[in-house]
C-alpha positions as a Markdown table, in Angstrom:
| # | Residue | x | y | z |
|---|---|---|---|---|
| 1 | Met | 164.3 | 2.7 | 97.2 |
| 2 | Thr | 160.8 | 3.4 | 96.2 |
| 3 | Leu | 158.9 | 1.2 | 93.7 |
| 4 | Thr | 155.7 | 2.3 | 92.0 |
| 5 | Pro | 153.4 | -0.5 | 90.9 |
| 6 | Ile | 152.4 | -0.1 | 87.2 |
| 7 | Gly | 150.0 | -3.0 | 86.9 |
| 8 | Val | 148.9 | -6.4 | 88.2 |
| 9 | Ile | 149.6 | -9.9 | 87.0 |
| 10 | His | 146.4 | -12.1 | 87.1 |
| 11 | Ser | 147.0 | -15.8 | 87.1 |
| 12 | Pro | 145.2 | -18.9 | 88.3 |
| 13 | Tyr | 147.8 | -19.6 | 91.0 |
| 14 | Lys | 146.5 | -19.1 | 94.5 |
| 15 | Ser | 149.5 | -20.2 | 96.5 |
| 16 | Leu | 153.2 | -20.4 | 96.2 |
| 17 | Arg | 153.0 | -24.2 | 96.0 |
| 18 | Asp | 150.9 | -24.0 | 92.9 |
| 19 | Cys | 153.4 | -21.7 | 91.0 |
| 20 | Pro | 155.8 | -23.2 | 88.5 |
| 21 | Arg | 159.5 | -22.8 | 89.2 |
| 22 | Gln | 160.0 | -21.3 | 85.8 |
| 23 | Ala | 157.3 | -19.3 | 84.0 |
| 24 | Ser | 158.6 | -20.7 | 80.7 |
| 25 | Lys | 157.8 | -24.2 | 81.8 |
| 26 | Ser | 154.1 | -23.5 | 82.1 |
| 27 | Glu | 151.4 | -23.5 | 79.5 |
| 28 | Val | 149.2 | -21.2 | 81.6 |
| 29 | Val | 148.4 | -17.9 | 80.0 |
| 30 | Ala | 148.4 | -15.1 | 82.6 |
| 31 | Val | 146.8 | -11.7 | 82.1 |
| 32 | Ile | 148.9 | -8.6 | 82.8 |
| 33 | Glu | 146.8 | -5.5 | 83.5 |
| 34 | Val | 148.9 | -2.3 | 83.1 |
| 35 | Phe | 147.2 | 0.5 | 84.9 |
| 36 | Glu | 145.6 | 3.0 | 82.6 |
| 37 | Gln | 147.9 | 5.9 | 83.5 |
| 38 | Tyr | 150.8 | 3.8 | 82.3 |
| 39 | Ala | 149.2 | 2.3 | 79.2 |
| 40 | Gly | 150.9 | 4.9 | 76.9 |
| 41 | Gly | 154.2 | 3.2 | 77.7 |
| 42 | Leu | 153.0 | 0.0 | 75.9 |
| 43 | Lys | 153.2 | 1.8 | 72.5 |
| 44 | Asp | 154.9 | -0.6 | 70.0 |
| 45 | Ile | 155.2 | -3.4 | 72.5 |
| 46 | Glu | 153.6 | -5.8 | 69.9 |
| 47 | Gly | 156.9 | -5.7 | 68.0 |
| 48 | Phe | 158.4 | -7.9 | 70.8 |
| 49 | Ser | 158.1 | -11.7 | 71.2 |
| 50 | His | 158.9 | -11.7 | 74.9 |
| 51 | Leu | 158.6 | -9.6 | 78.0 |
| 52 | Ile | 160.8 | -9.4 | 81.1 |
| 53 | Leu | 158.5 | -9.1 | 84.0 |
| 54 | Leu | 159.6 | -7.8 | 87.5 |
| 55 | Tyr | 157.0 | -8.3 | 90.2 |
| 56 | Trp | 156.6 | -8.1 | 93.9 |
| 57 | Leu | 156.2 | -11.6 | 95.6 |
| 58 | His | 153.4 | -10.4 | 97.7 |
| 59 | Lys | 152.8 | -13.8 | 99.4 |
| 60 | Ser | 156.5 | -14.1 | 100.4 |
| 61 | His | 156.9 | -13.9 | 104.2 |
| 62 | Gly | 160.3 | -14.0 | 106.0 |
| 63 | Tyr | 163.4 | -15.6 | 104.8 |
| 64 | Ser | 166.3 | -17.7 | 105.9 |
| 65 | Leu | 169.8 | -17.3 | 104.5 |
| 66 | Leu | 170.2 | -21.1 | 104.1 |
| 67 | Val | 167.4 | -23.1 | 102.4 |
| 68 | Arg | 166.6 | -26.5 | 100.9 |
| 69 | Thr | 165.5 | -26.8 | 97.4 |
| 70 | Pro | 162.7 | -29.2 | 96.3 |
| 71 | Trp | 165.2 | -31.4 | 94.5 |
| 72 | Asp | 168.0 | -31.6 | 97.2 |
| 73 | Thr | 168.3 | -32.2 | 100.9 |
| 74 | Glu | 171.4 | -30.1 | 101.4 |
| 75 | Leu | 171.3 | -26.6 | 102.6 |
| 76 | His | 172.2 | -23.9 | 100.0 |
| 77 | Gly | 172.6 | -20.1 | 100.2 |
| 78 | Leu | 169.4 | -18.3 | 99.6 |
| 79 | Phe | 170.8 | -16.2 | 96.7 |
| 80 | Thr | 171.8 | -19.4 | 94.8 |
| 81 | Thr | 168.1 | -20.6 | 94.6 |
| 82 | Arg | 164.8 | -19.4 | 93.2 |
| 83 | Ser | 163.2 | -19.3 | 96.6 |
| 84 | Pro | 160.5 | -16.6 | 96.7 |
| 85 | Asn | 161.2 | -15.8 | 100.4 |
| 86 | Arg | 163.9 | -13.1 | 100.2 |
| 87 | Pro | 164.9 | -9.8 | 102.0 |
| 88 | Asn | 163.4 | -8.0 | 98.9 |
| 89 | Pro | 160.9 | -10.4 | 97.5 |
| 90 | Ile | 161.2 | -9.3 | 93.8 |
| 91 | Gly | 160.5 | -11.9 | 91.2 |
| 92 | Ile | 161.6 | -12.0 | 87.5 |
| 93 | Ser | 160.2 | -14.0 | 84.6 |
| 94 | Val | 160.7 | -13.9 | 80.8 |
| 95 | Val | 157.4 | -14.6 | 79.2 |
| 96 | Lys | 156.1 | -14.9 | 75.7 |
| 97 | Leu | 153.8 | -12.0 | 74.6 |
| 98 | Ile | 150.8 | -13.4 | 72.9 |
| 99 | Glu | 148.7 | -10.3 | 72.4 |
| 100 | Arg | 147.9 | -6.7 | 73.5 |
| 101 | Arg | 144.5 | -5.3 | 73.9 |
| 102 | Gly | 144.7 | -1.7 | 75.2 |
| 103 | Asn | 146.3 | -2.0 | 78.6 |
| 104 | Ile | 145.9 | -5.8 | 78.8 |
| 105 | Leu | 148.7 | -8.1 | 77.8 |
| 106 | Arg | 148.6 | -11.9 | 77.5 |
């Protein structure tokens, strides 16, 4: 499998601990920069209220198949949690689209 980055998400979060568990629970407005060569693919995106973002969890390192969640002391299977440490660290968030300015989304 080969993935090709089409942009970058800019947010104020500098560490995994700072990130909200659910993007929808945060009031922070992130900036999504779609690389210029893919900007044409944004045509008519303003007609949508929300976006589904798939992103590479670039600060994820290693993983364990059994993990503890922040709200429980029991071990759970990795794939039953939202742990960012995974064999393929791909994240997903549904976010509200506020505006588009060229290749920049907020």
